[in-house]
N, C-alpha and C positions, 0 to 999 in steps of 0.2 A: 502494501499496501504504500501509494507515495503523499508525504505530506504537504501538502500548500499552507502555502501563506494565509495569514487571516482576511487580508482582500480582492482573496479570488473568486470570481460572479460564480452565480451558480450554474452548473453543467447546461440547465436549461438554453439559460442564454447563451448559450456556444452557437446552437443551431438558428438562432434567431439570425445574429450576428451573422454567420455563415450564408445564412440564405438570403438576407439582406444584402449583402455584398457580391452574391452572385446574380441579383437582381440586378442591381445596379452596373453590372460590366455587361450584364446582355443589356439593357437599354444604352450604357455608352456604342457598343457595337452596331444596332439598331439607327443608333445618330448618327455614324459611318455609312452607313448602309443605304440611307434612306433617299440620301439629296442627290446620289451619285453612281448611286448601283454596282452590284458584285463588282462587275469587272472593272470600274474605275476605283474601283476601294480593295480589288485585290491585294494589294500588298498589304498595306494597310490593318485589312482583316485578319492573312496568312496572320502576318506578326500578332496578331491579341488573339489567334486562337492555338500557339504558339505559347506565348506567355501562359492563358488559362490550361493547358495543359502542363506545365511546370509545375503556375498555384496546385492543380489538382492532384497532384503527384507530391507534391512535397507533404500537402493534408495524410496525404495515402500515409509517405513516409512515414509521419512524425506520428500524427495519431493512431495509425493502426500495427503500424508495423513496429513501432517506439527506438529507431534508430537514431537519435537526433546528433549525429555526426555525420549520417547522413543526407539528414534535412538541411545542414548546414551546407552541404558540398552543394545542395541541390539548389540552395539559397544564393550564391555563391551564383553559380550559374545562370536562375533565373536575375 
């Protein structure tokens, strides 16, 4: 069992924060795509997709695999 600081928010807060973060990222991608279309925004959206994939990978590495060293290396890449 990990010892957490007393200021650590309850676990249910993390789900809401992550959901909000990903919704905001989806809106950002939509705002890039909408005025120009996918073909004109392909480079921007591709870079966004790579960043999104790395963000999801970090969550999986750190929170599911419990590998802080690998998560740090992934953050450096990110």
